[in-house]
Phi, psi and omega in degrees: 000319183297319186256350186254296190266326186272301185263345180052046176274126182288157178298135177232132183253118180247150178248343182257136185302321181297321180288323177297313179300318180295319180296314179296320178300314180295322177296315180292323177297316178297319179295321179296316178297317179298319180300315180293321178296316179299321179296317181287329183266008186305328183291340178248008177251161172286067183218144182288117180253011178225056184293335180296316180289328176294322178292322179294326181280350181287130185291326185208152178297338179263358177289152179301142179294144178237152176283152179289164178300318180297320179293321178293320179295318179298318180292323182287316183276338185060029178219151175281173179297333178264014171091000179282148177292144179270142183238158164274172186301309182294322178296321178293317178298320178296320179293319178296329181290349180277351176289124187244154170240126182244139174256123181253120178265114180276328175203184180297329184253357187232117179218153176220154179254140180235133176257127179297152177288130179291148175290172179300320180293315178299316180297319178297319178297316178297320178297316180295328179272358182057047180239154174235118178295138182218167178285000000 
């Protein structure tokens, strides 16, 4: 899962122990960052972001886990409570990748950079991650 479906890290063959350790460390670090991002972005992903209410509705600790009402509603409507479209992880990353920065050259010595305005979904993702897109 770490190298195939989630992070898509290609196989790398190392012969030195130090390089193997560094490679494994970077893979685990990337997976850790992705885990935290998914947790913060859960409200705009097809992911249960109200696990506390799902746990309260559970009859017994050994009963099968159920999705919360909010997660089921989000999956059925394919929209968040505030009307934004819900994404899967890869779809959200693909949507975030459409935010562009363009450099406009007015002359040989004069250029400026322009950042496209983020969509509502992109802005919500940045807000949830507590980030501000910048040049």
